[in-house]
N, C-alpha and C positions, 0 to 999 in steps of 0.2 A: 339509267346509264351503268350502275352496277352490275346489273345482268348483262349486259354487252361486254363489259369488262372480264366477267366469268368465263363467257365464251369465247375470249379472244384467249385467255390464258388456256383452255381448255384445247383448242385450237392448236396452239402453236406446241404446247407439250405433248400431244397426240402425234405430231410430224415428229418430234425428236426422240418418242418412245424410250429408247434407253439413255440412262443416266449412270453414268460411273458410280456417282454416290448421290447422297442428298443434298449437297452443297451446291452440286451442279444445277440442280432442279431449281433450287432455291435462286440461284444466280439468273438462270432464265426468267423466273417470275418476277424478280427485282427487276431487271433490265425492261420488261412489258410495264410495268407500273411506272417506272421512270420515264417511259416513252409517253404514256397516257398522261402522265401527270406535267409534262412539257407540253402538249397537246393543249391539253385543258387551260394551263397559263396564258399560252399564246394567243388562244380564241379560236384555234382550229377545231375545238370539239363540236359537237352536233347541238348542243344544247346553249342557247344565249341569256345568259342570266339578264338581260333587259324585259323578256319576254315572262319573266317568274314574278314580277312586280305586280 
């Protein structure tokens, strides 16, 4: 799951390529992480915790 998250971050930052400052890059990464967190909390993730037991 972590590798997939890193790939998503790399893919989206490559699309934007030019950031006016460091903070804008961090805002993009933070929004990706918040979106992913919401997906995991709502159960839309690819990993079902019931299968881990």
